[in-house]
KOLDREN-61056 format. One record per atom (N, C-alpha, C, O): x, y, z; residue in three letters. Coordinates in pm, 1 decimal. Example, Ala and Ser with C-alpha at 12.3 -4.5 7.8 and 13.67 -1.06 7.14 Angstrom:
% residues 2
       xx       yy       zz type
   1319.0   -569.0    780.0  ALA
   1230.0   -450.0    780.0  ALA
   1320.0   -330.0    780.0  ALA
   1423.6   -331.9    846.5  ALA
   1285.0   -225.0    708.0  SER
   1367.0   -106.0    714.0  SER
   1290.0      3.0    787.0  SER
   1340.9    113.8    803.9  SER
% end
This chain:
% residues 139
       xx       yy       zz type
  14425.9  11166.5   8978.9  UNK
  14352.6  11058.8   8912.3  UNK
  14206.8  11056.3   8958.6  UNK
  14115.4  11042.3   8877.4  UNK
  14185.9  11070.1   9092.2  UNK
  14048.8  11067.5   9143.2  UNK
  13968.2  11185.0   9089.8  UNK
  13849.4  11171.1   9060.4  UNK
  14032.6  11301.1   9077.1  UNK
  13959.7  11416.6   9025.6  UNK
  13922.3  11396.5   8878.2  UNK
  13816.1  11441.5   8835.0  UNK
  14008.9  11329.1   8800.5  UNK
  13975.7  11301.7   8660.6  UNK
  13856.6  11207.3   8650.9  UNK
  13769.9  11226.2   8565.5  UNK
  13850.9  11107.4   8735.7  UNK
  13738.0  11013.5   8735.7  UNK
  13611.1  11086.2   8778.0  UNK
  13504.6  11064.1   8720.3  UNK
  13621.9  11172.8   8878.3  UNK
  13506.0  11248.2   8925.0  UNK
  13453.1  11338.2   8813.6  UNK
  13332.4  11343.4   8790.1  UNK
  13542.6  11408.6   8745.4  UNK
  13502.3  11498.2   8636.6  UNK
  13439.4  11417.8   8523.8  UNK
  13338.8  11460.0   8466.6  UNK
  13496.7  11303.0   8491.0  UNK
  13440.3  11217.5   8387.5  UNK
  13300.1  11170.9   8425.8  UNK
  13210.9  11167.4   8341.1  UNK
  13280.1  11135.3   8551.9  UNK
  13148.3  11092.1   8598.7  UNK
  13046.6  11204.3   8583.9  UNK
  12933.6  11180.5   8541.2  UNK
  13086.1  11327.2   8619.2  UNK
  12996.2  11442.8   8607.1  UNK
  12962.4  11467.2   8460.3  UNK
  12847.0  11494.3   8427.1  UNK
  13062.4  11457.9   8371.9  UNK
  13036.7  11478.1   8229.5  UNK
  12941.4  11373.8   8174.3  UNK
  12853.7  11406.4   8094.3  UNK
  12957.3  11248.4   8215.9  UNK
  12867.1  11142.4   8170.1  UNK
  12725.5  11166.5   8218.9  UNK
  12629.7  11146.3   8144.3  UNK
  12711.5  11209.3   8343.0  UNK
  12579.9  11238.8   8398.5  UNK
  12515.9  11354.8   8324.4  UNK
  12396.9  11350.2   8293.1  UNK
  12593.1  11458.4   8295.9  UNK
  12541.5  11574.9   8224.2  UNK
  12497.4  11537.3   8083.6  UNK
  12394.8  11586.0   8036.0  UNK
  12572.7  11452.2   8017.1  UNK
  12539.2  11411.2   7881.0  UNK
  12406.6  11336.6   7877.5  UNK
  12333.2  11345.7   7779.0  UNK
  12375.5  11264.0   7981.9  UNK
  12251.6  11187.8   7987.3  UNK
  12127.6  11274.8   7989.5  UNK
  12019.9  11230.1   7950.1  UNK
  12141.4  11400.4   8035.6  UNK
  12026.1  11488.5   8044.9  UNK
  11991.1  11554.5   7912.3  UNK
  11895.0  11631.2   7905.8  UNK
  12065.2  11527.1   7808.2  UNK
  12040.6  11586.9   7678.3  UNK
  11950.0  11499.1   7592.6  UNK
  11948.9  11513.0   7470.2  UNK
  11874.5  11409.6   7654.5  UNK
  11787.2  11316.7   7581.1  UNK
  11665.7  11389.2   7524.8  UNK
  11620.6  11489.6   7579.8  UNK
  11614.0  11337.1   7414.9  UNK
  11492.9  11388.5   7353.0  UNK
  11372.1  11351.6   7439.1  UNK
  11359.2  11237.3   7482.9  UNK
  11283.0  11449.4   7463.4  UNK
  11164.9  11420.9   7544.2  UNK
  11061.3  11346.6   7461.8  UNK
  11048.0  11368.5   7341.4  UNK
  10988.3  11258.6   7528.5  UNK
  10882.0  11180.3   7467.4  UNK
  10752.2  11212.3   7539.5  UNK
  10753.8  11269.6   7648.5  UNK
  10640.9  11175.8   7479.8  UNK
  10513.7  11198.8   7547.0  UNK
  10486.0  11087.3   7645.7  UNK
  10534.9  10975.5   7629.1  UNK
  10408.2  11116.9   7747.7  UNK
  10383.0  11020.3   7854.3  UNK
  10250.0  10949.6   7834.8  UNK
  10155.8  11005.9   7779.0  UNK
  10243.1  10824.3   7881.9  UNK
  10112.8  10758.9   7884.3  UNK
  10026.5  10827.0   7988.8  UNK
  10076.5  10869.0   8093.1  UNK
   9900.1  10838.0   7962.3  UNK
   9809.3  10904.9   8054.9  UNK
   9744.6  10803.3   8148.1  UNK
   9704.6  10694.9   8105.7  UNK
   9734.9  10839.4   8274.2  UNK
   9668.6  10754.2   8372.4  UNK
   9518.0  10759.0   8347.5  UNK
   9464.0  10864.3   8313.6  UNK
   9450.1  10645.4   8364.2  UNK
   9305.5  10647.0   8346.2  UNK
   9239.8  10732.5   8453.8  UNK
   9282.5  10733.7   8569.3  UNK
   9134.3  10804.5   8413.1  UNK
   9063.8  10889.1   8509.9  UNK
   8965.5  10805.8   8589.2  UNK
   8899.3  10716.8   8535.8  UNK
   8957.1  10835.9   8717.0  UNK
   8862.0  10767.1   8803.0  UNK
   8738.3  10854.4   8819.1  UNK
   8743.0  10974.1   8790.7  UNK
   8628.0  10796.1   8864.1  UNK
   8506.8  10875.9   8885.1  UNK
   8528.4  10985.9   8988.9  UNK
   8462.9  11089.9   8981.1  UNK
   8617.7  10966.5   9085.5  UNK
   8642.9  11067.1   9187.8  UNK
   8718.2  11186.6   9132.9  UNK
   8718.7  11292.0   9196.5  UNK
   8781.5  11174.8   9018.3  UNK
   8863.2  11281.8   8963.7  UNK
   8783.7  11410.3   8944.4  UNK
   8841.4  11519.0   8948.2  UNK
   8653.0  11400.3   8923.9  UNK
   8571.0  11519.0   8903.4  UNK
   8547.6  11595.5   9033.5  UNK
   8527.4  11716.9   9029.6  UNK
   8549.7  11528.8   9147.4  UNK
   8518.2  11594.8   9273.1  UNK
   8641.3  11637.0   9352.6  UNK
   8631.0  11720.8   9442.2  UNK
   8756.3  11580.6   9321.5  UNK
   8878.9  11613.3   9392.8  UNK
   8975.2  11678.2   9294.1  UNK
   8996.8  11627.4   9184.1  UNK
   9032.6  11790.8   9334.8  UNK
   9129.0  11858.6   9247.4  UNK
   9251.1  11769.2   9229.5  UNK
   9306.8  11721.5   9328.3  UNK
   9293.9  11745.5   9106.1  UNK
   9409.9  11658.8   9083.8  UNK
   9538.7  11724.9   9133.8  UNK
   9554.9  11846.7   9127.1  UNK
   9627.6  11642.8   9182.8  UNK
   9758.5  11691.7   9226.4  UNK
   9840.6  11726.6   9102.4  UNK
   9823.4  11665.1   8997.1  UNK
   9928.9  11824.1   9114.4  UNK
  10015.6  11855.3   8999.3  UNK
  10093.3  11730.9   8956.3  UNK
  10134.7  11650.1   9039.5  UNK
  10111.9  11717.2   8826.9  UNK
  10177.7  11598.3   8772.5  UNK
  10315.7  11636.3   8721.4  UNK
  10336.2  11651.4   8601.0  UNK
  10410.5  11651.7   8813.4  UNK
  10546.0  11692.9   8780.6  UNK
  10626.0  11580.2   8716.8  UNK
  10593.6  11462.3   8730.7  UNK
  10732.0  11620.6   8645.9  UNK
  10827.9  11521.0   8600.9  UNK
  10891.0  11458.5   8724.5  UNK
  10901.1  11522.2   8829.4  UNK
  10933.2  11333.9   8711.1  UNK
  10988.0  11257.8   8823.4  UNK
  11125.5  11203.5   8787.3  UNK
  11158.5  11182.1   8670.7  UNK
  11203.2  11182.5   8890.9  UNK
  11332.7  11118.5   8875.4  UNK
  11338.2  11003.0   8974.3  UNK
  11289.4  11013.5   9086.8  UNK
  11398.1  10893.2   8931.3  UNK
  11421.1  10778.6   9019.9  UNK
  11571.9  10762.0   9033.2  UNK
  11645.8  10761.7   8934.8  UNK
  11614.5  10748.2   9157.3  UNK
  11752.9  10712.9   9187.4  UNK
  11745.7  10575.9   9253.8  UNK
  11689.2  10562.2   9362.4  UNK
  11802.4  10474.8   9189.2  UNK
  11798.5  10338.0   9242.7  UNK
  11941.7  10288.9   9261.5  UNK
  12018.4  10279.1   9165.8  UNK
  11976.1  10258.4   9386.2  UNK
  12110.5  10210.5   9418.5  UNK
  12107.0  10058.9   9431.4  UNK
  12029.7  10003.3   9509.4  UNK
  12192.4   9993.1   9353.4  UNK
  12201.2   9847.2   9355.7  UNK
  12338.8   9807.2   9408.5  UNK
  12441.2   9861.0   9366.5  UNK
  12338.8   9712.3   9500.9  UNK
  12462.0   9663.8   9563.1  UNK
  12480.7   9518.2   9521.2  UNK
  12402.1   9431.3   9558.9  UNK
  12584.4   9492.7   9443.6  UNK
  12605.1   9362.9   9380.7  UNK
  12719.7   9288.5   9449.0  UNK
  12817.8   9349.3   9491.9  UNK
  12705.9   9157.3   9458.4  UNK
  12810.2   9073.9   9518.9  UNK
  12936.7   9078.8   9432.1  UNK
  12928.4   9082.9   9309.4  UNK
  13054.0   9078.4   9497.2  UNK
  13179.6   9076.9   9420.6  UNK
  13182.8   8957.9   9324.1  UNK
  13144.0   8846.3   9358.8  UNK
  13229.7   8984.9   9203.5  UNK
  13237.3   8881.3   9101.1  UNK
  13113.9   8875.3   9012.0  UNK
  13115.6   8807.2   8909.5  UNK
  13006.8   8945.4   9049.2  UNK
  12882.6   8944.1   8970.5  UNK
  12860.7   9075.1   8893.9  UNK
  12755.6   9094.7   8832.9  UNK
  12959.5   9163.7   8897.3  UNK
  12943.4   9294.4   8833.3  UNK
  12916.7   9282.1   8682.8  UNK
  12825.6   9346.9   8631.2  UNK
  12993.6   9201.1   8613.3  UNK
  12976.2   9185.9   8468.0  UNK
  12840.1   9124.9   8434.8  UNK
  12775.2   9166.4   8338.8  UNK
  12796.6   9026.1   8514.3  UNK
  12664.3   8966.4   8493.3  UNK
  12555.3   9072.3   8511.0  UNK
  12460.1   9078.7   8433.1  UNK
  12570.8   9154.9   8614.0  UNK
  12472.2   9259.9   8641.2  UNK
  12467.0   9360.1   8525.9  UNK
  12358.9   9395.5   8478.8  UNK
  12582.6   9405.1   8481.1  UNK
  12587.0   9502.5   8371.1  UNK
  12523.4   9444.6   8245.2  UNK
  12446.4   9513.0   8177.8  UNK
  12554.7   9319.6   8213.0  UNK
  12494.7   9256.9   8094.2  UNK
  12343.7   9245.1   8107.2  UNK
  12271.3   9269.2   8010.7  UNK
  12295.6   9208.3   8225.0  UNK
  12150.5   9198.0   8246.6  UNK
  12085.0   9335.7   8240.9  UNK
  11972.9   9349.5   8191.9  UNK
  12154.5   9436.8   8290.6  UNK
  12098.7   9572.3   8293.6  UNK
  12082.1   9630.0   8153.2  UNK
  11994.7   9713.8   8131.4  UNK
  12162.9   9587.3   8059.6  UNK
  12154.2   9640.3   7923.0  UNK
  12014.1   9622.7   7865.4  UNK
  11963.0   9712.2   7798.1  UNK
  11952.5   9509.1   7891.4  UNK
  11818.3   9482.2   7836.6  UNK
  11712.9   9573.5   7898.3  UNK
  11627.5   9626.2   7827.0  UNK
  11718.1   9592.7   8030.4  UNK
  11616.9   9678.7   8093.5  UNK
  11640.4   9824.9   8056.4  UNK
  11544.6   9901.2   8043.6  UNK
  11764.4   9864.5   8039.4  UNK
  11794.0  10001.9   7998.0  UNK
  11737.6  10026.9   7858.3  UNK
  11671.9  10128.3   7834.4  UNK
  11763.5   9934.4   7766.6  UNK
  11713.5   9949.3   7629.5  UNK
  11560.3   9952.1   7626.3  UNK
  11501.1  10038.5   7561.6  UNK
  11497.0   9858.5   7695.6  UNK
  11350.7   9852.4   7696.2  UNK
  11290.3   9976.0   7762.4  UNK
  11192.6  10031.7   7712.4  UNK
  11347.7  10018.8   7873.6  UNK
  11294.8  10133.7   7946.2  UNK
  11307.4  10261.9   7865.2  UNK
  11215.7  10344.0   7865.1  UNK
  11418.5  10280.1   7797.0  UNK
  11436.7  10400.9   7716.0  UNK
  11339.6  10407.1   7598.6  UNK
  11320.1  10514.0   7540.8  UNK
  11278.5  10294.8   7562.5  UNK
  11178.0  10292.8   7455.9  UNK
  11037.8  10323.9   7507.8  UNK
  10946.9  10348.3   7428.6  UNK
  11019.1  10323.4   7640.5  UNK
  10887.8  10352.8   7697.0  UNK
  10848.2  10495.8   7661.5  UNK
  10931.2  10586.7   7662.0  UNK
  10721.1  10513.6   7631.0  UNK
  10671.6  10643.1   7586.9  UNK
  10698.2  10754.8   7688.9  UNK
  10731.2  10866.4   7648.8  UNK
  10685.0  10728.3   7817.3  UNK
  10701.2  10832.2   7919.4  UNK
  10839.2  10840.9   7980.7  UNK
  10861.9  10922.2   8070.3  UNK
  10931.9  10758.4   7934.2  UNK
  11068.9  10760.7   7987.9  UNK
  11151.2  10863.6   7912.2  UNK
  11162.1  10857.8   7789.7  UNK
  11208.8  10957.4   7985.3  UNK
  11293.3  11060.0   7924.5  UNK
  11440.5  11021.0   7927.1  UNK
  11519.2  11064.6   7843.1  UNK
  11476.9  10937.4   8025.7  UNK
  11616.5  10896.4   8040.5  UNK
  11623.0  10777.1   8133.9  UNK
  11547.7  10768.8   8230.9  UNK
  11713.0  10685.5   8104.4  UNK
  11734.8  10567.6   8189.4  UNK
  11880.0  10527.6   8171.0  UNK
  11917.5  10473.9   8066.7  UNK
  11962.3  10553.9   8272.7  UNK
  12105.9  10530.9   8261.7  UNK
  12155.4  10453.0   8382.9  UNK
  12094.0  10456.6   8489.5  UNK
  12266.7  10382.8   8365.5  UNK
  12330.9  10307.9   8473.3  UNK
  12471.9  10360.5   8492.1  UNK
  12545.1  10381.6   8395.4  UNK
  12509.6  10381.8   8618.9  UNK
  12643.6  10427.8   8653.2  UNK
  12705.0  10330.0   8752.9  UNK
  12635.3  10272.6   8836.5  UNK
  12835.7  10312.2   8742.8  UNK
  12908.8  10225.4   8835.0  UNK
  13004.0  10312.6   8915.9  UNK
  13075.6  10396.2   8860.8  UNK
  13003.6  10292.0   9047.7  UNK
  13092.7  10366.1   9136.1  UNK
  13237.2  10330.2   9100.7  UNK
  13272.3  10212.2   9103.2  UNK
  13321.9  10428.2   9067.9  UNK
  13459.7  10396.2   9029.8  UNK
  13546.3  10347.9   9146.9  UNK
  13652.6  10289.8   9125.2  UNK
  13501.7  10371.4   9269.1  UNK
  13579.4  10332.0   9387.5  UNK
  13526.8  10204.8   9452.5  UNK
  13602.8  10129.9   9513.8  UNK
  13398.8  10180.8   9439.4  UNK
  13334.7  10058.7   9489.7  UNK
  13266.7   9993.3   9370.6  UNK
  13148.1  10016.9   9347.1  UNK
  13337.7   9913.0   9296.2  UNK
  13290.0   9856.7   9169.9  UNK
  13164.2   9771.1   9183.2  UNK
  13101.1   9738.8   9082.5  UNK
  13127.0   9734.0   9305.5  UNK
  13006.0   9654.0   9325.7  UNK
  12882.5   9741.7   9348.8  UNK
  12772.4   9689.5   9366.2  UNK
  12899.5   9872.2   9349.3  UNK
  12788.0   9964.8   9370.6  UNK
  12748.8  10030.9   9238.6  UNK
  12833.6  10082.2   9165.6  UNK
  12619.0  10028.7   9209.5  UNK
  12566.1  10085.0   9086.2  UNK
  12450.9  10179.1   9118.8  UNK
  12383.7  10164.4   9220.9  UNK
  12429.6  10275.8   9030.2  UNK
  12316.1  10367.4   9045.4  UNK
  12245.1  10378.0   8911.1  UNK
  12306.5  10409.4   8809.1  UNK
  12114.6  10351.4   8912.8  UNK
  12029.5  10380.8   8797.5  UNK
  11976.6  10522.0   8819.1  UNK
  11929.0  10554.9   8927.7  UNK
  11985.0  10605.7   8715.6  UNK
  11925.8  10739.6   8718.2  UNK
  11822.5  10740.8   8607.4  UNK
  11854.1  10721.7   8489.9  UNK
  11698.1  10763.6   8647.4  UNK
  11586.8  10754.7   8553.5  UNK
  11505.2  10883.2   8560.6  UNK
  11489.0  10941.4   8667.9  UNK
  11454.7  10926.2   8447.7  UNK
  11371.7  11046.3   8443.6  UNK
  11245.7  11014.3   8363.8  UNK
  11251.9  10960.5   8253.2  UNK
  11131.8  11048.6   8422.4  UNK
  11001.5  11020.5   8361.3  UNK
  10919.6  11147.4   8352.1  UNK
  10938.9  11241.5   8429.1  UNK
  10828.4  11148.5   8257.2  UNK
  10747.7  11266.7   8235.2  UNK
  10645.7  11290.0   8348.0  UNK
  10608.7  11404.3   8375.1  UNK
  10600.0  11181.5   8413.9  UNK
  10505.1  11196.8   8524.8  UNK
  10492.2  11063.6   8600.2  UNK
  10557.3  10964.8   8566.1  UNK
  10407.5  11063.2   8702.5  UNK
  10388.9  10943.3   8784.3  UNK
  10326.6  10829.2   8704.3  UNK
  10358.1  10712.5   8727.7  UNK
  10239.1  10862.1   8610.7  UNK
  10177.3  10757.0   8528.2  UNK
  10283.3  10680.7   8448.8  UNK
  10271.3  10559.7   8429.2  UNK
  10385.9  10750.5   8403.5  UNK
  10494.5  10684.5   8329.7  UNK
  10573.1  10590.7   8421.7  UNK
  10616.0  10483.5   8379.0  UNK
  10591.8  10630.5   8546.8  UNK
  10659.9  10543.2   8643.5  UNK
  10575.1  10419.5   8671.4  UNK
  10626.4  10307.7   8675.8  UNK
  10446.0  10440.3   8690.0  UNK
  10356.6  10327.0   8714.2  UNK
  10360.4  10228.6   8596.7  UNK
  10362.1  10107.2   8616.7  UNK
  10361.6  10281.4   8475.7  UNK
  10370.8  10198.1   8355.5  UNK
  10502.0  10118.7   8357.0  UNK
  10503.0   9999.3   8327.1  UNK
  10612.3  10185.5   8392.0  UNK
  10743.8  10120.4   8397.6  UNK
  10744.7  10007.1   8500.1  UNK
  10790.4   9896.6   8470.6  UNK
  10694.4  10034.7   8620.0  UNK
  10694.1   9932.6   8725.3  UNK
  10606.1   9812.5   8689.4  UNK
  10628.0   9702.2   8739.5  UNK
  10507.0   9833.8   8603.0  UNK
  10416.9   9724.7   8562.8  UNK
  10469.8   9644.8   8442.8  UNK
  10414.3   9540.3   8408.7  UNK
  10575.7   9693.1   8379.7  UNK
  10629.6   9625.6   8260.6  UNK
  10687.8   9489.6   8299.0  UNK
  10753.8   9478.3   8402.4  UNK
  10664.9   9387.2   8218.5  UNK
  10715.5   9253.0   8250.2  UNK
  10867.9   9248.7   8265.4  UNK
  10918.9   9177.5   8351.9  UNK
  10940.4   9323.1   8183.3  UNK
  11087.1   9318.6   8192.4  UNK
  11138.1   9379.2   8322.7  UNK
  11249.5   9348.2   8365.1  UNK
  11058.5   9465.5   8387.4  UNK
  11098.8   9521.5   8516.6  UNK
  11102.4   9411.3   8623.7  UNK
  11201.3   9397.7   8695.6  UNK
  10995.4   9334.0   8633.7  UNK
  10992.6   9225.7   8733.8  UNK
  11088.4   9113.4   8696.6  UNK
  11147.8   9051.1   8784.6  UNK
  11104.1   9086.7   8566.3  UNK
  11198.9   8983.3   8522.3  UNK
  11342.1   9020.5   8561.3  UNK
  11419.7   8934.3   8602.5  UNK
  11376.8   9148.3   8548.4  UNK
  11509.9   9194.1   8586.5  UNK
  11531.8   9176.2   8737.4  UNK
  11637.8   9130.8   8780.5  UNK
  11431.6   9211.9   8815.8  UNK
  11441.8   9194.3   8961.3  UNK
  11463.2   9049.4   9000.9  UNK
  11543.5   9019.9   9089.3  UNK
  11391.8   8959.4   8935.9  UNK
  11407.2   8815.8   8963.2  UNK
  11546.1   8767.8   8921.7  UNK
  11609.8   8691.0   8993.6  UNK
  11592.2   8813.1   8806.2  UNK
  11722.1   8771.5   8754.1  UNK
  11837.3   8811.6   8846.3  UNK
  11928.9   8732.5   8869.0  UNK
  11833.2   8933.6   8899.5  UNK
  11946.4   8982.8   8978.7  UNK
  11934.7   8952.7   9127.9  UNK
  12026.5   8984.4   9203.6  UNK
  11825.9   8893.1   9171.4  UNK
  11801.4   8872.3   9314.9  UNK
  11916.5   8801.1   9385.4  UNK
  11952.5   8839.1   9496.8  UNK
  11973.9   8700.4   9324.4  UNK
  12083.9   8626.3   9387.0  UNK
  12218.1   8698.1   9375.3  UNK
  12315.6   8656.8   9438.1  UNK
  12224.2   8804.4   9296.4  UNK
  12349.5   8877.1   9278.0  UNK
  12363.7   8995.5   9372.1  UNK
  12471.8   9053.5   9382.1  UNK
  12255.6   9032.6   9441.8  UNK
  12261.2   9150.8   9527.0  UNK
  12312.9   9115.9   9665.9  UNK
  12283.3   9009.5   9720.3  UNK
  12391.3   9208.5   9722.2  UNK
  12445.8   9188.2   9856.2  UNK
  12356.9   9250.4   9963.5  UNK
  12366.3   9215.0  10081.0  UNK
  12270.8   9343.0   9922.7  UNK
  12169.9   9401.0  10011.5  UNK
  12058.9   9458.6   9924.5  UNK
  12077.7   9474.6   9803.9  UNK
  11943.5   9490.0   9983.3  UNK
  11829.8   9536.3   9903.2  UNK
  11860.4   9664.6   9824.4  UNK
  11933.8   9752.3   9870.0  UNK
  11802.3   9671.8   9706.7  UNK
  11814.8   9791.2   9624.0  UNK
  11738.1   9905.2   9690.5  UNK
  11627.2   9885.6   9740.2  UNK
  11797.3  10023.1   9690.9  UNK
  11733.2  10142.7   9747.2  UNK
  11674.7  10223.2   9632.1  UNK
  11746.1  10259.0   9538.4  UNK
  11544.8  10251.8   9638.7  UNK
  11477.6  10326.0   9532.1  UNK
  11414.2  10451.7   9591.1  UNK
  11339.8  10445.0   9688.9  UNK
  11444.9  10566.2   9530.3  UNK
  11385.0  10693.7   9570.8  UNK
  11321.5  10756.8   9448.8  UNK
  11383.8  10765.1   9343.0  UNK
  11197.9  10801.2   9463.2  UNK
  11128.0  10873.9   9357.4  UNK
  11121.4  11019.5   9400.7  UNK
  11078.7  11050.5   9511.9  UNK
  11164.5  11108.8   9311.3  UNK
  11180.7  11248.8   9345.8  UNK
  11107.1  11335.8   9242.8  UNK
  11116.2  11311.0   9122.6  UNK
  11034.4  11437.5   9290.4  UNK
  10978.2  11537.4   9199.4  UNK
  11090.7  11624.1   9148.8  UNK
  11182.3  11656.6   9224.4  UNK
  11086.2  11662.5   9022.5  UNK
  11187.3  11752.0   8968.1  UNK
  11147.8  11893.1   9008.7  UNK
  11044.4  11944.1   8965.5  UNK
  11229.1  11955.5   9090.8  UNK
  11196.5  12081.9   9156.0  UNK
  11178.4  12197.9   9060.4  UNK
  11102.3  12289.6   9091.4  UNK
  11242.6  12198.6   8948.5  UNK
  11235.4  12313.2   8856.8  UNK
  11094.6  12335.7   8802.8  UNK
  11065.6  12442.3   8748.3  UNK
  11006.7  12236.2   8817.4  UNK
  10870.6  12250.5   8765.3  UNK
  10773.8  12306.4   8867.9  UNK
  10661.2  12341.8   8832.9  UNK
  10814.5  12315.1   8992.9  UNK
  10721.5  12359.4   9098.0  UNK
  10711.9  12508.8   9103.7  UNK
  10638.3  12562.8   9186.3  UNK
% end
């Protein structure tokens, strides 16, 4: 049974990577950009682990639907998915893929991003862990 759940989780994760790519918003250029060589602008992935209090899982999932829908409409968002740990039902992982850092900055500045954080604050059992990762295949 555990192996079937594991395989299903892998298949769901794999299916999420088949999303259509969108163009990214461009970061405004600063006056220093002419004198300093710009860093490569790789695609990025965010892994965000959310730990929810028992009994609040359904509330969290319902609230997450709005941010998932809004985020997937962002110009620089390539993928935004939510997964629930099948063994620890209070643990969730957002897997997000963006075209570049400017797209992440745009996402973090969106009003629905901060509204979601405020909404779920009382439902979390510990702070959300967020990691931003360069996608290695582009280096």
